[in-house]
Biopython code that builds the backbone (N, CA, C, O; Angstrom):
import numpy as np
from Bio.PDB.StructureBuilder import StructureBuilder

atoms = [
    (1, "MET", "N", (-29.975, 33.276, 28.694)),
    (1, "MET", "CA", (-29.386, 31.991, 28.584)),
    (1, "MET", "C", (-29.338, 31.482, 27.182)),
    (1, "MET", "O", (-28.340, 30.861, 26.817)),
    (2, "LYS", "N", (-30.500, 31.731, 26.231)),
    (2, "LYS", "CA", (-30.353, 31.229, 24.842)),
    (2, "LYS", "C", (-29.330, 32.337, 24.113)),
    (2, "LYS", "O", (-28.801, 32.100, 23.027)),
    (3, "LEU", "N", (-29.165, 33.335, 24.712)),
    (3, "LEU", "CA", (-28.120, 34.124, 24.034)),
    (3, "LEU", "C", (-26.860, 33.582, 24.129)),
    (3, "LEU", "O", (-26.253, 33.257, 23.109)),
    (4, "ASN", "N", (-26.302, 33.418, 25.436)),
    (4, "ASN", "CA", (-25.150, 32.666, 25.753)),
    (4, "ASN", "C", (-24.735, 31.799, 24.728)),
    (4, "ASN", "O", (-23.841, 31.973, 23.901)),
    (5, "THR", "N", (-25.733, 30.538, 24.928)),
    (5, "THR", "CA", (-25.619, 29.232, 24.182)),
    (5, "THR", "C", (-25.363, 29.346, 22.795)),
    (5, "THR", "O", (-24.636, 28.570, 22.175)),
    (6, "SER", "N", (-26.141, 30.607, 22.158)),
    (6, "SER", "CA", (-25.845, 30.845, 20.592)),
    (6, "SER", "C", (-24.661, 31.647, 20.465)),
    (6, "SER", "O", (-24.100, 31.586, 19.371)),
    (7, "ILE", "N", (-24.197, 32.330, 21.281)),
    (7, "ILE", "CA", (-22.736, 32.820, 21.259)),
    (7, "ILE", "C", (-21.693, 31.557, 21.263)),
    (7, "ILE", "O", (-20.680, 31.513, 20.565)),
    (8, "VAL", "N", (-22.077, 30.643, 22.080)),
    (8, "VAL", "CA", (-20.754, 29.825, 22.559)),
    (8, "VAL", "C", (-20.797, 28.714, 20.834)),
    (8, "VAL", "O", (-19.884, 28.377, 20.081)),
    (9, "ALA", "N", (-22.181, 28.472, 20.800)),
    (9, "ALA", "CA", (-22.388, 27.690, 19.420)),
    (9, "ALA", "C", (-21.583, 28.269, 18.349)),
    (9, "ALA", "O", (-20.678, 27.631, 17.812)),
    (10, "LEU", "N", (-21.911, 29.532, 18.008)),
    (10, "LEU", "CA", (-21.347, 30.098, 16.799)),
    (10, "LEU", "C", (-19.904, 30.290, 16.941)),
    (10, "LEU", "O", (-19.250, 30.112, 15.914)),
    (11, "SER", "N", (-19.226, 30.640, 18.087)),
    (11, "SER", "CA", (-17.770, 30.662, 18.454)),
    (11, "SER", "C", (-16.965, 29.309, 17.868)),
    (11, "SER", "O", (-15.968, 29.205, 17.153)),
    (12, "PHE", "N", (-17.868, 28.302, 18.506)),
    (12, "PHE", "CA", (-17.261, 26.986, 18.396)),
    (12, "PHE", "C", (-17.408, 26.629, 16.767)),
    (12, "PHE", "O", (-16.497, 25.975, 16.258)),
    (13, "ALA", "N", (-18.349, 26.977, 16.083)),
    (13, "ALA", "CA", (-18.459, 26.644, 14.673)),
    (13, "ALA", "C", (-17.308, 27.462, 14.074)),
    (13, "ALA", "O", (-16.602, 26.918, 13.225)),
    (14, "ALA", "N", (-17.081, 28.627, 14.417)),
    (14, "ALA", "CA", (-16.071, 29.440, 13.742)),
    (14, "ALA", "C", (-14.830, 29.029, 13.811)),
    (14, "ALA", "O", (-14.065, 29.123, 12.851)),
    (15, "VAL", "N", (-14.464, 28.489, 15.047)),
    (15, "VAL", "CA", (-13.033, 27.617, 15.340)),
    (15, "VAL", "C", (-12.986, 26.779, 14.591)),
    (15, "VAL", "O", (-11.986, 26.709, 13.876)),
    (16, "LEU", "N", (-14.090, 25.768, 14.448)),
    (16, "LEU", "CA", (-13.834, 24.450, 13.381)),
    (16, "LEU", "C", (-13.712, 24.912, 12.160)),
    (16, "LEU", "O", (-12.923, 24.286, 11.453)),
    (17, "THR", "N", (-14.444, 26.147, 11.516)),
    (17, "THR", "CA", (-14.331, 26.310, 10.091)),
    (17, "THR", "C", (-12.750, 26.926, 9.951)),
    (17, "THR", "O", (-12.236, 26.835, 8.837)),
    (18, "GLY", "N", (-12.072, 27.466, 10.899)),
    (18, "GLY", "CA", (-10.691, 27.908, 10.663)),
    (18, "GLY", "C", (-9.932, 26.689, 10.828)),
    (18, "GLY", "O", (-8.978, 26.578, 10.058)),
    (19, "CYS", "N", (-10.106, 25.852, 11.557)),
    (19, "CYS", "CA", (-9.238, 24.532, 11.603)),
    (19, "CYS", "C", (-9.338, 23.742, 10.214)),
    (19, "CYS", "O", (-8.299, 23.363, 9.674)),
    (20, "ASN", "N", (-10.793, 23.452, 9.541)),
    (20, "ASN", "CA", (-10.686, 23.082, 8.125)),
    (20, "ASN", "C", (-10.041, 23.642, 7.134)),
    (20, "ASN", "O", (-9.454, 23.007, 6.258)),
    (21, "GLU", "N", (-10.121, 25.081, 7.222)),
    (21, "GLU", "CA", (-9.259, 25.913, 6.172)),
    (21, "GLU", "C", (-7.788, 25.560, 6.435)),
    (21, "GLU", "O", (-6.996, 25.362, 5.514)),
    (22, "ALA", "N", (-7.521, 25.503, 7.496)),
    (22, "ALA", "CA", (-5.937, 25.373, 7.773)),
    (22, "ALA", "C", (-5.462, 23.632, 7.290)),
    (22, "ALA", "O", (-4.380, 23.307, 6.803)),
    (23, "ASP", "N", (-6.536, 22.792, 7.577)),
    (23, "ASP", "CA", (-6.032, 21.677, 7.254)),
    (23, "ASP", "C", (-6.118, 21.098, 5.445)),
    (23, "ASP", "O", (-5.522, 20.094, 5.056)),
    (24, "GLN", "N", (-6.949, 21.954, 4.580)),
    (24, "GLN", "CA", (-7.214, 22.005, 3.423)),
    (24, "GLN", "C", (-5.864, 22.911, 2.693)),
    (24, "GLN", "O", (-5.638, 22.807, 1.488)),
    (25, "SER", "N", (-5.072, 23.747, 3.554)),
    (25, "SER", "CA", (-3.975, 24.309, 2.788)),
    (25, "SER", "C", (-2.727, 23.652, 2.816)),
    (25, "SER", "O", (-1.820, 24.133, 2.138)),
    (26, "GLN", "N", (-2.482, 22.419, 3.625)),
    (26, "GLN", "CA", (-1.421, 21.610, 3.501)),
    (26, "GLN", "C", (-1.970, 20.329, 3.104)),
    (26, "GLN", "O", (-2.387, 19.535, 3.947)),
    (27, "ARG", "N", (-1.994, 20.041, 1.595)),
    (27, "ARG", "CA", (-2.459, 19.045, 0.727)),
    (27, "ARG", "C", (-1.333, 18.073, 1.110)),
    (27, "ARG", "O", (-0.158, 18.426, 1.209)),
    (28, "ILE", "N", (-1.828, 16.674, 1.343)),
    (28, "ILE", "CA", (-0.840, 15.672, 1.721)),
    (28, "ILE", "C", (-0.618, 14.721, 0.390)),
    (28, "ILE", "O", (-1.592, 14.050, 0.046)),
    (29, "ASN", "N", (0.690, 14.608, -0.440)),
    (29, "ASN", "CA", (1.041, 14.291, -1.314)),
    (29, "ASN", "C", (1.153, 12.713, -1.251)),
    (29, "ASN", "O", (1.454, 12.265, -0.144)),
    (30, "THR", "N", (0.987, 11.956, -2.105)),
    (30, "THR", "CA", (1.313, 10.386, -2.213)),
    (30, "THR", "C", (2.839, 10.313, -2.659)),
    (30, "THR", "O", (3.493, 11.292, -3.016)),
    (31, "VAL", "N", (3.318, 8.974, -2.583)),
    (31, "VAL", "CA", (4.412, 8.600, -2.933)),
    (31, "VAL", "C", (4.442, 8.709, -4.196)),
    (31, "VAL", "O", (5.443, 9.285, -4.622)),
    (32, "GLY", "N", (3.511, 8.270, -5.148)),
    (32, "GLY", "CA", (3.370, 8.203, -6.351)),
    (32, "GLY", "C", (3.451, 9.503, -7.055)),
    (32, "GLY", "O", (4.039, 9.814, -8.091)),
    (33, "TRP", "N", (2.660, 10.237, -6.177)),
    (33, "TRP", "CA", (2.504, 11.897, -6.978)),
    (33, "TRP", "C", (4.110, 12.583, -6.790)),
    (33, "TRP", "O", (4.535, 13.363, -7.642)),
    (34, "TYR", "N", (4.864, 12.231, -5.687)),
    (34, "TYR", "CA", (6.165, 12.703, -5.603)),
    (34, "TYR", "C", (6.991, 12.093, -6.595)),
    (34, "TYR", "O", (7.985, 12.724, -6.953)),
    (35, "LEU", "N", (6.743, 10.918, -7.128)),
    (35, "LEU", "CA", (7.566, 10.088, -8.213)),
    (35, "LEU", "C", (7.269, 10.959, -9.369)),
    (35, "LEU", "O", (8.209, 11.433, -10.006)),
    (36, "ASP", "N", (5.959, 11.228, -9.718)),
    (36, "ASP", "CA", (5.815, 12.005, -10.923)),
    (36, "ASP", "C", (5.937, 13.531, -10.763)),
    (36, "ASP", "O", (5.489, 14.187, -11.704)),
    (37, "HIS", "N", (6.355, 14.057, -9.952)),
    (37, "HIS", "CA", (6.412, 15.548, -9.759)),
    (37, "HIS", "C", (7.969, 15.931, -9.091)),
    (37, "HIS", "O", (8.046, 16.437, -7.972)),
    (38, "ARG", "N", (9.115, 15.643, -9.869)),
    (38, "ARG", "CA", (10.448, 15.481, -9.065)),
    (38, "ARG", "C", (10.688, 16.881, -8.521)),
    (38, "ARG", "O", (11.281, 16.923, -7.443)),
    (39, "ASP", "N", (10.261, 18.255, -9.186)),
    (39, "ASP", "CA", (10.524, 19.417, -8.323)),
    (39, "ASP", "C", (10.070, 19.551, -7.180)),
    (39, "ASP", "O", (10.825, 20.100, -6.377)),
    (40, "GLU", "N", (8.971, 19.199, -6.784)),
    (40, "GLU", "CA", (8.140, 19.321, -5.604)),
    (40, "GLU", "C", (8.848, 18.361, -4.949)),
    (40, "GLU", "O", (9.296, 18.711, -3.857)),
    (41, "LEU", "N", (9.086, 17.189, -5.326)),
    (41, "LEU", "CA", (10.133, 16.010, -4.470)),
    (41, "LEU", "C", (11.345, 16.573, -3.785)),
    (41, "LEU", "O", (11.749, 16.390, -2.636)),
    (42, "ALA", "N", (11.793, 17.248, -4.688)),
    (42, "ALA", "CA", (13.102, 18.095, -4.288)),
    (42, "ALA", "C", (12.850, 19.170, -3.058)),
    (42, "ALA", "O", (13.365, 19.294, -1.947)),
    (43, "ALA", "N", (11.888, 19.843, -3.723)),
    (43, "ALA", "CA", (11.501, 20.869, -2.447)),
    (43, "ALA", "C", (11.102, 20.466, -0.987)),
    (43, "ALA", "O", (11.388, 21.087, 0.037)),
    (44, "ALA", "N", (10.293, 19.154, -1.104)),
    (44, "ALA", "CA", (9.797, 18.625, 0.041)),
    (44, "ALA", "C", (11.088, 17.960, 0.685)),
    (44, "ALA", "O", (11.215, 18.124, 1.898)),
    (45, "LEU", "N", (11.885, 17.360, 0.138)),
    (45, "LEU", "CA", (13.175, 16.993, 0.711)),
    (45, "LEU", "C", (13.825, 17.993, 1.460)),
    (45, "LEU", "O", (14.197, 17.687, 2.593)),
    (46, "ASN", "N", (14.070, 19.354, 0.957)),
    (46, "ASN", "CA", (14.917, 20.347, 1.539)),
    (46, "ASN", "C", (14.131, 20.998, 2.774)),
    (46, "ASN", "O", (14.709, 21.563, 3.703)),
    (47, "THR", "N", (12.814, 20.857, 2.676)),
    (47, "THR", "CA", (12.117, 21.530, 3.796)),
    (47, "THR", "C", (12.310, 20.420, 5.090)),
    (47, "THR", "O", (12.769, 20.683, 6.201)),
    (48, "CYS", "N", (11.852, 19.199, 4.632)),
    (48, "CYS", "CA", (12.283, 18.132, 5.669)),
    (48, "CYS", "C", (13.429, 18.073, 6.112)),
    (48, "CYS", "O", (13.602, 17.839, 7.308)),
    (49, "GLY", "N", (14.383, 18.253, 5.336)),
    (49, "GLY", "CA", (15.872, 18.235, 5.878)),
    (49, "GLY", "C", (16.157, 19.395, 6.586)),
    (49, "GLY", "O", (17.040, 19.291, 7.438)),
    (50, "ASP", "N", (15.586, 20.548, 6.429)),
    (50, "ASP", "CA", (16.261, 22.009, 7.137)),
    (50, "ASP", "C", (15.583, 21.900, 8.411)),
    (50, "ASP", "O", (16.099, 22.509, 9.348)),
    (51, "ASN", "N", (14.438, 21.185, 8.644)),
    (51, "ASN", "CA", (13.946, 21.260, 10.071)),
    (51, "ASN", "C", (13.179, 19.757, 10.531)),
    (51, "ASN", "O", (11.982, 19.680, 10.806)),
    (52, "PRO", "N", (13.958, 18.818, 10.546)),
    (52, "PRO", "CA", (13.639, 17.583, 10.715)),
    (52, "PRO", "C", (13.102, 17.433, 12.344)),
    (52, "PRO", "O", (12.570, 16.364, 12.644)),
    (53, "GLY", "N", (13.180, 18.049, 12.953)),
    (53, "GLY", "CA", (12.650, 17.909, 14.157)),
    (53, "GLY", "C", (11.059, 18.282, 14.326)),
    (53, "GLY", "O", (10.261, 17.857, 15.162)),
    (54, "GLU", "N", (10.857, 19.243, 13.223)),
    (54, "GLU", "CA", (9.445, 19.460, 13.254)),
    (54, "GLU", "C", (8.538, 18.838, 12.147)),
    (54, "GLU", "O", (7.311, 18.745, 12.181)),
    (55, "PHE", "N", (9.418, 18.416, 11.122)),
    (55, "PHE", "CA", (8.640, 17.892, 9.721)),
    (55, "PHE", "C", (8.770, 16.443, 9.664)),
    (55, "PHE", "O", (7.883, 15.864, 9.039)),
    (56, "ALA", "N", (9.646, 15.772, 10.162)),
    (56, "ALA", "CA", (9.983, 14.428, 9.967)),
    (56, "ALA", "C", (9.024, 13.552, 9.948)),
    (56, "ALA", "O", (9.090, 12.676, 9.086)),
    (57, "LYS", "N", (8.107, 13.557, 10.707)),
    (57, "LYS", "CA", (6.927, 12.801, 10.983)),
    (57, "LYS", "C", (5.896, 13.050, 10.396)),
    (57, "LYS", "O", (4.871, 12.426, 10.670)),
    (58, "THR", "N", (5.919, 13.963, 9.506)),
    (58, "THR", "CA", (4.646, 14.535, 8.741)),
    (58, "THR", "C", (4.447, 13.742, 7.438)),
    (58, "THR", "O", (5.426, 13.293, 6.843)),
    (59, "PRO", "N", (3.189, 13.562, 6.986)),
    (59, "PRO", "CA", (2.913, 12.685, 5.996)),
    (59, "PRO", "C", (3.693, 12.847, 5.017)),
    (59, "PRO", "O", (4.217, 11.882, 4.462)),
    (60, "ASN", "N", (3.942, 14.350, 4.565)),
    (60, "ASN", "CA", (4.627, 14.609, 3.279)),
    (60, "ASN", "C", (5.940, 14.228, 3.087)),
    (60, "ASN", "O", (6.402, 13.773, 2.041)),
    (61, "CYS", "N", (6.676, 14.474, 4.380)),
    (61, "CYS", "CA", (7.950, 13.996, 4.567)),
    (61, "CYS", "C", (8.356, 12.681, 4.430)),
    (61, "CYS", "O", (9.329, 12.255, 3.809)),
    (62, "ILE", "N", (7.358, 11.957, 5.193)),
    (62, "ILE", "CA", (7.691, 10.391, 5.052)),
    (62, "ILE", "C", (7.436, 10.016, 3.345)),
    (62, "ILE", "O", (8.160, 9.240, 2.722)),
    (63, "ASN", "N", (6.476, 10.605, 2.870)),
    (63, "ASN", "CA", (6.209, 10.274, 1.448)),
    (63, "ASN", "C", (7.082, 10.672, 0.693)),
    (63, "ASN", "O", (7.185, 10.039, -0.358)),
    (64, "ALA", "N", (7.874, 11.649, 0.877)),
    (64, "ALA", "CA", (8.828, 12.302, -0.065)),
    (64, "ALA", "C", (10.115, 11.515, 0.201)),
    (64, "ALA", "O", (10.901, 11.318, -0.725)),
    (65, "ASN", "N", (10.356, 11.062, 1.432)),
    (65, "ASN", "CA", (11.531, 10.265, 1.654)),
    (65, "ASN", "C", (11.381, 8.637, 0.999)),
    (65, "ASN", "O", (12.312, 7.976, 0.539)),
    (66, "GLU", "N", (10.083, 8.255, 1.092)),
    (66, "GLU", "CA", (9.970, 7.052, 0.438)),
    (66, "GLU", "C", (9.994, 6.994, -0.808)),
    (66, "GLU", "O", (10.368, 5.924, -1.289)),
    (67, "ALA", "N", (9.572, 8.209, -1.824)),
    (67, "ALA", "CA", (9.491, 8.312, -2.955)),
    (67, "ALA", "C", (11.235, 8.485, -3.337)),
    (67, "ALA", "O", (11.765, 7.773, -4.190)),
    (68, "ARG", "N", (11.946, 9.477, -2.607)),
    (68, "ARG", "CA", (13.535, 9.195, -2.477)),
    (68, "ARG", "C", (14.094, 7.764, -2.656)),
    (68, "ARG", "O", (14.921, 7.467, -3.518)),
    (69, "ASN", "N", (13.602, 6.973, -1.824)),
    (69, "ASN", "CA", (14.383, 5.751, -1.699)),
    (69, "ASN", "C", (13.886, 4.711, -2.842)),
    (69, "ASN", "O", (14.473, 3.658, -3.089)),
    (70, "LYS", "N", (12.702, 5.170, -3.510)),
    (70, "LYS", "CA", (12.056, 4.155, -4.509)),
    (70, "LYS", "C", (13.179, 4.566, -5.910)),
    (70, "LYS", "O", (13.751, 3.825, -6.709)),
    (71, "ILE", "N", (13.172, 5.812, -5.789)),
    (71, "ILE", "CA", (14.004, 6.377, -6.941)),
    (71, "ILE", "C", (15.437, 5.854, -6.881)),
    (71, "ILE", "O", (15.880, 5.381, -7.928)),
    (72, "THR", "N", (16.325, 5.874, -5.663)),
    (72, "THR", "CA", (17.229, 5.538, -5.537)),
    (72, "THR", "C", (17.579, 3.744, -5.857)),
    (72, "THR", "O", (18.554, 3.280, -6.448)),
    (73, "VAL", "N", (16.503, 3.064, -5.283)),
    (73, "VAL", "CA", (16.654, 1.743, -5.623)),
    (73, "VAL", "C", (16.624, 1.320, -6.947)),
    (73, "VAL", "O", (17.365, 0.457, -7.419)),
    (74, "GLN", "N", (15.513, 2.112, -7.713)),
    (74, "GLN", "CA", (15.438, 2.082, -9.101)),
    (74, "GLN", "C", (16.713, 2.252, -10.050)),
    (74, "GLN", "O", (17.186, 1.464, -10.868)),
    (75, "GLU", "N", (17.123, 3.561, -9.670)),
    (75, "GLU", "CA", (18.713, 3.895, -10.117)),
    (75, "GLU", "C", (19.851, 2.821, -10.083)),
    (75, "GLU", "O", (20.682, 2.652, -10.975)),
    (76, "MET", "N", (19.751, 2.088, -8.857)),
    (76, "MET", "CA", (20.729, 1.083, -8.511)),
    (76, "MET", "C", (20.442, -0.173, -9.320)),
    (76, "MET", "O", (21.327, -0.828, -9.869)),
    (77, "GLU", "N", (19.081, -0.480, -9.359)),
    (77, "GLU", "CA", (18.820, -1.647, -10.493)),
    (77, "GLU", "C", (19.113, -1.232, -12.067)),
    (77, "GLU", "O", (19.472, -2.064, -12.899)),
    (78, "ASP", "N", (18.916, 0.121, -12.351)),
    (78, "ASP", "CA", (19.128, 0.164, -13.843)),
    (78, "ASP", "C", (20.936, 0.235, -13.857)),
    (78, "ASP", "O", (21.607, -0.290, -14.746)),
    (79, "ALA", "N", (21.446, 0.900, -12.826)),
    (79, "ALA", "CA", (23.084, 0.863, -13.348)),
    (79, "ALA", "C", (23.479, -0.634, -13.200)),
    (79, "ALA", "O", (24.551, -0.857, -13.762)),
    (80, "LEU", "N", (22.898, -1.774, -12.579)),
    (80, "LEU", "CA", (23.453, -2.969, -12.566)),
    (80, "LEU", "C", (23.185, -3.832, -13.904)),
    (80, "LEU", "O", (23.814, -4.866, -14.127)),
    (81, "LYS", "N", (22.218, -3.333, -14.759)),
    (81, "LYS", "CA", (21.659, -3.459, -16.247)),
    (81, "LYS", "C", (22.918, -3.818, -17.270)),
    (81, "LYS", "O", (22.712, -3.962, -18.475)),
]
sb = StructureBuilder()
sb.init_structure("model")
sb.init_model(0)
sb.init_chain("A")
sb.init_seg("    ")
for serial, (resi, resn, name, xyz) in enumerate(atoms, 1):
    if name == "N":
        sb.init_residue(resn, " ", resi, " ")
    sb.init_atom(name, np.array(xyz, "f"), 0.0, 1.0, " ", f" {name:<3s}", serial, name[0])
structure = sb.get_structure()
């Protein structure tokens, strides 16, 4: 019985470790980060636009779209000066 419990515990730990690695591979960037990294912003907007059904509600797509909105507003304000 102890052996079965140990195997289950080790298996569970291995699964959790795998989940943790997957989470770290997808870094969530802030709106400010996207404002400072325009090439990555363009890439994120392309990815989000190519498959909005899968990506539209992800934090990176939300933040990239917000950064694009801020840039658009700033450009409009600058044009009116």
